[in-house]
N, C-alpha and C positions, 0 to 999 in steps of 0.2 A: 591507512588500506582500507580497500573495498571487500567488503566479505561477500560471500556467495550464499549465505544462508537462504535468501529467499527463493532462491532455485528449487530448494527442499521443502517450500510451505511456510516457511521463516520469514519475518520482517525485522531485522534486528534495529535498523534505522527508523522503521517507522512503527515502532513496539505497538503505541497506546492508540495508533492512529488505522490499527489493520479492520477494514472493513467501514471506514468511515469514507462518504463520498463529498466530495467537494462540492460547493453550491457553485452554481454558474455565476456568470458577470451579471446577467439581467436579474435576476434575485437578488442577490448583495446590494445593485443599485437600486431596487426596490425598496430594499430595506433603509437604506440612508435617506432617501426619498421621505418615509412613514415617518423615520426617527425625526427628518430636520424641518417636517411641516408644523409642529406645533410653534416650533421657535421660529419660524418664518411669520406666522399668523401674530403669537406677542410682539414681534418687532415690528410689524405694520402698526398696529393698534399702535404704539409705543408712539410711532412715527404720526399719524394720525392724531393723538392727542397733544403732538409737542406744537406740532402746525397749527393745531387749533387753539391753543392758549386754554387747553382742558385741566384740569382740576390734578394738582400736584400729588395727591394723595391716591388718585387713578394709576399716574406713573410710576410711583414706588411700589405699589400694588403689583403692577405689572412687572416691573422689575424684579421682585420677589420672588414670583411665580417661574419667571424666566430660569433663575437660579436653582429653584427648586427642581425644576426639569431637568437642566445639565447634571445637578450633583445625584439624583436619581437613577439617571442615564448612566452616567460614570459608573455608579457603585455594582449596577446591574451587568455592565459590562465587566468592569473587575473581576468582581466574585464569582457571576455565573456565565460568564460569553455571551449574555442575552441582551438588549433592549427592546424599546417597543417594537419595533418593527421587525426584528427578529423572532420575538414571540409570534407574530401574529403569520411570519413566513416560514416559521418551524428552523430556524437555522442558530448556531452555536458558534462562535468564534473563541478558539482554544491557541494556546502556544502550538508552532508547527512541529516542534520536538518532543514534548514531553507530554501533549494529549489534555494539559489542564489550563483554566483562565489562568489570564497572566496575573491577577492580585492588583490591588492597589497600591503599592510601592511599585512594584516593576513596571505599570502603567506610567506611573510619575517620573521615575527616575530612569527607565530604560534611554540608551543613548541615541540619538538620530541612526537611523537605518541609512543603507546605500541606495541609491535608485537601483530599481528594477529586483532589489531581493523582498523575500517575506518574512514576518516574524511571525502571524497567526496563521491560520488556517478557518475557513468559514464552510462547517459540516450542514450540511443538508439532512436533517432529521428524517425529514419525508421518503428519502431515498434509500439510507444508510445508518449504519449504526452510531449512538449517540456518543461523542467521543468519552464521557463523563460514566456510559454504563458500563457494566462487568462486561468483560467480554466471555468469560466461560463460569458456568456454571459450580459452586462448590462441590467437591466429591462426594458423592452420597455413601454414608457408612455403610450401607447395604452390600454395596459392591466392593467392600474391602471383607468379606462373610468370606469363607470356602466354600465351595459348593458341597452336597450333601455326602457325594459318591467319595471326597475326599476323607472324609473321616475314617480313624482307624478303627480297624476290627482289634475284637479279643484276641489277646495274646495267647490263650489259654487253649493247648492243644488238645483236638478231639479224637478220637477214637480212627476217624476215617482218615486223619490229615497223619496221624501215629503211623497206619498203617501203611500209606503212603510213602512215607518218609523212608521206610523198611525195606520196601521194594527196590530190585535191582534196576538201575535208569536203564531206559532201553539206547540204543547207537541212534542217533539224530541220523533220520534221514536226508538223501541230498534232495533238493529241491528242484523240480525240472523245469520251472517257470524261469525264464531266461529276464533278466533284470533289463530296464528299459534304456535306451540308448542313451547318451548323455549329447545332446548336441551344442554344448557351451563349449568354447573353444578350452583348453588345458593345455598346461606346459609339463616339460619331467620332471622340475623340479616341485612339481605339487602346487606353486601357487597361482593365484588368478592373473589372467591377464590384465594389461594395464589398458585403459582407456586412453587414446591419444587423441589432442584435440585438432579441430577440423581447421582448414583456413577461411572459411567463411558461414555465415547463417542468411537466412532468407526470410525477409518479412514481407507480408500479403497486407497490401492495405485496402481497406475500405472499398476500393473502385474495382477491387480484382486484380489488381495489376501488382507484380512481385517486385522486388529488389534486394540484391545481395550486398551484404555489409560485410567486409573483407576486415577493416579497421576500426573508423569512426564514420558517424554521420552528423551534419549539423543539421537537424530539421525545423522548419517555420514559413512562415508564410514568404519570407524574403529575408531568410538568414545571412548573417554576417559574421564572420572571425573577429574577435575584438585585435586591435593592432596591436603589434607586440608579442601578441599570446599566441599559441599552438594554431596553426591552420589547419581545418578539417575539412574534408570534401563537403560540399555544400547542396543541399536537397530541397529546392522550394516546393511548398505543397499548396496548390490550390484550395482555397476555404474560401467560398462563397459568405458563410455566416460569419467568418472573422474573429469565430473564437478562438483559431489557431493563432500566437503571438506571433510576429516577424523573426525571429530568433525564439523557439518554446524550448526543445528540448536537445540533449547530444546522447545517442546511442553508441557503443562503441562495442566490439567483438573482442573479446578474451581468448577467443579459443576455444573455452568450454561454457562459457554463460554469454549471455548479450544484457549489458549496464544499461541501465537508463538512467538519465540524469536531467531533473528538472531546471532549467535555466531562471527560475524565476519569473514565470507566463503568470499571463493573466488568468486565465480560465484553470491552471493547474493542469498535472499530469498523475494518472491513475492507474494499476496493473490490476488487473481482473485474472484470478488465478483458472485453470483448468475446471476446480469446483466451483466456481462464481463467486470466491471470497475478493471482496475489493479491499486496497489499500493504495492510500493516497501518497505521492512521494515531496515529501519535503525539497524546498529548493536547496538546490546545490549538493545535494546526495543522491550517490549513485546507487542503484538497487538492481540486484539481478532478477530478469527475466527468462522463467524456463518456457522451452520449447510446449507450445498448445496454451499460453496465455496471451493474452490481449492488452494492449497498453494502449490508452483514450487521452488525446492529446487535444482536449477541446471539446468540440463534437465531431471529430475526425480520431480514427483509429487502426490498429494493423493488429495482425496475427504474426506472432513468432512460430516458424515454422523450421524444426532441425534440419541438419546438413546428413553429413556421412559420416558416422563416427569406425574409428578402426582400431582392431585390437590385435594386438601385436603378441606372437608366440614365444617369439625368441630374437633378437633384430636379424640374426640368420638364417631364419627359417621362414617360411611363407606367410603371410597375413590373410587372415580370416576378415570378413567386411560387414558389417553388422548394419541395416538402416535404422536410423531411429524412425 
């Protein structure tokens, strides 16, 4: 069951990744190249020595250096989510659900993953929060101290209070000020009106174009439904930078919230709340986006704009319309 807590500012499914910004494909590629460069140099040196009948001790020494490099790289990646390239580019790779490094055991024993799915998330520490950093500071003890005005006063009666208690209370004066009118709809039984779902939601693309979503929408450069699976309306989105995957994400309107699901895209999907908080979406997990939030698919983005919500006082009475 998909929870809609994200619409209220919570991210249950991306809990440890709230505020984390996914690294772009270009930065991840540069990190891989930096990590592979020493191995390539060592391999070329070993080939040159091998073809030139160089000393065996030099070949053994180069092979030992290569093995030490691979061991150090694997340890840093498993225990800290870092590598030499990630240190230079300020990146960290963590588990997509727990937000922690994989560990040596999980890295060695994890089963092969299906094509197109992502187990790890590479965070860009220069753009967002470090997944291993604390999200909120501990509550200070001074914030629990009661205010000075709340300290109890002495219970010993004084002369003035005793005189006031013996005096005959005067009749209350009727107030001449009229109460402010209540503009919210009310029902005869005193209960609050129930908010009814709407038939569509509008998204505003970064190009200024608008698109209505009534059920579902499959977004990508050239989106395609899975053979034998559910058939969704397709929305091909032009992306000259090619940061948008062919079938990038699925959005669906539940009547009260827009559910965004990343489909294992290369550059990921990120939600940005109206307060500016970022949360990356793990692949295959639906997260609700509230009106006013923006959804970033690679370098493309769109804004969620609410529709019209209806409040029903009584099924047999008239309806009051309130625009979100």
